[in-house]
C-alpha atoms as an extended CHARMM CRD file, in Angstrom:
* protein
*
        73  EXT
         1         1  MET       CA             -7.8420000000      -16.7270000000      -14.9750000000  PROA      1               0.0000000000
         2         2  SER       CA             -9.4890000000      -13.7200000000      -13.4180000000  PROA      2               0.0000000000
         3         3  PHE       CA             -8.2110000000      -11.2870000000      -10.8640000000  PROA      3               0.0000000000
         4         4  ILE       CA            -10.2440000000       -9.7390000000       -8.1160000000  PROA      4               0.0000000000
         5         5  ASN       CA             -9.5500000000       -6.0530000000       -7.6310000000  PROA      5               0.0000000000
         6         6  PHE       CA             -9.4180000000       -5.1650000000       -3.9890000000  PROA      6               0.0000000000
         7         7  THR       CA             -7.9260000000       -2.8040000000       -1.5070000000  PROA      7               0.0000000000
         8         8  TYR       CA             -7.3210000000       -4.1050000000        2.0040000000  PROA      8               0.0000000000
         9         9  ILE       CA             -6.1180000000       -1.8060000000        4.7290000000  PROA      9               0.0000000000
        10        10  TYR       CA             -4.5970000000       -2.9180000000        8.0290000000  PROA      10              0.0000000000
        11        11  ILE       CA             -4.0190000000       -0.0650000000       10.4510000000  PROA      11              0.0000000000
        12        12  LYS       CA             -1.8220000000       -0.3190000000       13.5040000000  PROA      12              0.0000000000
        13        13  LYS       CA             -1.9890000000        2.7960000000       15.6200000000  PROA      13              0.0000000000
        14        14  MET       CA              1.0470000000        2.6540000000       17.8820000000  PROA      14              0.0000000000
        15        15  SER       CA              1.2490000000        6.1840000000       19.2000000000  PROA      15              0.0000000000
        16        16  LYS       CA              0.5840000000        9.6320000000       17.8720000000  PROA      16              0.0000000000
        17        17  SER       CA              4.0240000000        9.8030000000       16.2340000000  PROA      17              0.0000000000
        18        18  ASN       CA              4.3620000000        6.1540000000       15.1220000000  PROA      18              0.0000000000
        19        19  ASN       CA              1.3240000000        5.2730000000       13.0130000000  PROA      19              0.0000000000
        20        20  LYS       CA              1.6080000000        2.4030000000       10.5380000000  PROA      20              0.0000000000
        21        21  VAL       CA             -0.6930000000        1.1680000000        7.7960000000  PROA      21              0.0000000000
        22        22  PHE       CA             -0.5360000000       -1.8070000000        5.4020000000  PROA      22              0.0000000000
        23        23  ILE       CA             -2.3750000000       -1.4980000000        2.0830000000  PROA      23              0.0000000000
        24        24  ALA       CA             -2.9100000000       -4.4510000000       -0.2530000000  PROA      24              0.0000000000
        25        25  GLY       CA             -3.5410000000       -3.3010000000       -3.7890000000  PROA      25              0.0000000000
        26        26  VAL       CA             -1.4990000000       -0.1370000000       -3.3640000000  PROA      26              0.0000000000
        27        27  THR       CA             -1.0200000000        0.3400000000       -7.1330000000  PROA      27              0.0000000000
        28        28  GLY       CA             -4.7570000000        0.4470000000       -7.7880000000  PROA      28              0.0000000000
        29        29  TYR       CA             -6.8350000000        3.6010000000       -8.1170000000  PROA      29              0.0000000000
        30        30  ILE       CA             -8.1980000000        3.4970000000       -4.5640000000  PROA      30              0.0000000000
        31        31  GLY       CA             -5.0900000000        2.0280000000       -2.9250000000  PROA      31              0.0000000000
        32        32  LYS       CA             -2.8210000000        4.6850000000       -4.4250000000  PROA      32              0.0000000000
        33        33  ALA       CA             -5.0910000000        7.5210000000       -3.2630000000  PROA      33              0.0000000000
        34        34  ILE       CA             -5.2850000000        6.0590000000        0.2380000000  PROA      34              0.0000000000
        35        35  ALA       CA             -1.4980000000        5.6160000000        0.4070000000  PROA      35              0.0000000000
        36        36  LYS       CA             -0.8960000000        9.2220000000       -0.6430000000  PROA      36              0.0000000000
        37        37  SER       CA             -3.3540000000       10.4440000000        1.9700000000  PROA      37              0.0000000000
        38        38  TYR       CA             -1.6260000000        8.5180000000        4.7670000000  PROA      38              0.0000000000
        39        39  ILE       CA              1.8430000000        9.6800000000        3.6450000000  PROA      39              0.0000000000
        40        40  LYS       CA              0.5660000000       13.2530000000        3.6200000000  PROA      40              0.0000000000
        41        41  ASN       CA             -0.5140000000       12.7890000000        7.2500000000  PROA      41              0.0000000000
        42        42  ASN       CA              2.9070000000       11.4290000000        8.3230000000  PROA      42              0.0000000000
        43        43  TRP       CA              2.0060000000        7.7360000000        8.5340000000  PROA      43              0.0000000000
        44        44  GLN       CA              4.4380000000        4.9210000000        7.7600000000  PROA      44              0.0000000000
        45        45  VAL       CA              2.8930000000        3.1140000000        4.7680000000  PROA      45              0.0000000000
        46        46  THR       CA              3.6720000000       -0.4020000000        3.5420000000  PROA      46              0.0000000000
        47        47  GLY       CA              2.0160000000       -1.4510000000        0.3040000000  PROA      47              0.0000000000
        48        48  PHE       CA              1.5110000000       -4.8840000000       -1.2550000000  PROA      48              0.0000000000
        49        49  CYS       CA              1.6950000000       -4.9390000000       -5.0520000000  PROA      49              0.0000000000
        50        50  ARG       CA              2.1910000000       -7.3970000000       -7.9060000000  PROA      50              0.0000000000
        51        51  ASP       CA              4.7450000000       -5.2240000000       -9.7200000000  PROA      51              0.0000000000
        52        52  GLN       CA              6.9270000000       -2.6100000000       -8.0160000000  PROA      52              0.0000000000
        53        53  SER       CA              7.5960000000       -0.8660000000      -11.3300000000  PROA      53              0.0000000000
        54        54  LYS       CA              3.9610000000        0.3120000000      -11.2710000000  PROA      54              0.0000000000
        55        55  ALA       CA              4.5140000000        1.9840000000       -7.9000000000  PROA      55              0.0000000000
        56        56  LEU       CA              7.6650000000        4.0310000000       -8.4730000000  PROA      56              0.0000000000
        57        57  ASP       CA              5.8040000000        7.2570000000       -7.7070000000  PROA      57              0.0000000000
        58        58  LEU       CA              4.7160000000        5.8310000000       -4.3410000000  PROA      58              0.0000000000
        59        59  LYS       CA              8.2240000000        4.6070000000       -3.5810000000  PROA      59              0.0000000000
        60        60  LYS       CA              9.5240000000        8.1510000000       -4.1380000000  PROA      60              0.0000000000
        61        61  LEU       CA              6.9740000000        9.3820000000       -1.5950000000  PROA      61              0.0000000000
        62        62  GLY       CA              8.2870000000        6.9050000000        0.9840000000  PROA      62              0.0000000000
        63        63  VAL       CA              5.9340000000        3.9320000000        0.6950000000  PROA      63              0.0000000000
        64        64  ASN       CA              7.6220000000        0.6290000000        1.6120000000  PROA      64              0.0000000000
        65        65  LEU       CA              6.7020000000       -1.8130000000       -1.1620000000  PROA      65              0.0000000000
        66        66  VAL       CA              6.2610000000       -5.5630000000       -0.8540000000  PROA      66              0.0000000000
        67        67  GLU       CA              5.9880000000       -7.3930000000       -4.1650000000  PROA      67              0.0000000000
        68        68  GLY       CA              3.9930000000      -10.5890000000       -4.4260000000  PROA      68              0.0000000000
        69        69  THR       CA              0.7720000000      -12.2870000000       -5.4420000000  PROA      69              0.0000000000
        70        70  ILE       CA             -2.1060000000      -13.9260000000       -3.6490000000  PROA      70              0.0000000000
        71        71  GLU       CA             -2.6920000000      -16.4940000000       -6.3770000000  PROA      71              0.0000000000
        72        72  ASP       CA             -3.0900000000      -20.0270000000       -5.1620000000  PROA      72              0.0000000000
        73        73  ASN       CA             -1.1720000000      -22.2210000000       -7.6100000000  PROA      73              0.0000000000
């Protein structure tokens, strides 16, 4: 079994004060950096990850975490 590393970003710009972004692969090197950048700029960030324990630092920053997998069993 092999895993594909990816970062997918879905941005929903509601208004200047209510910006939201969804990041798949938020615990990866690129996803984590992107999440921190959005948080720093006052965006509401939701991140998809396989294991929430790997994203505790992001959770402390305010990232909403969704745990799951995209495997097709």
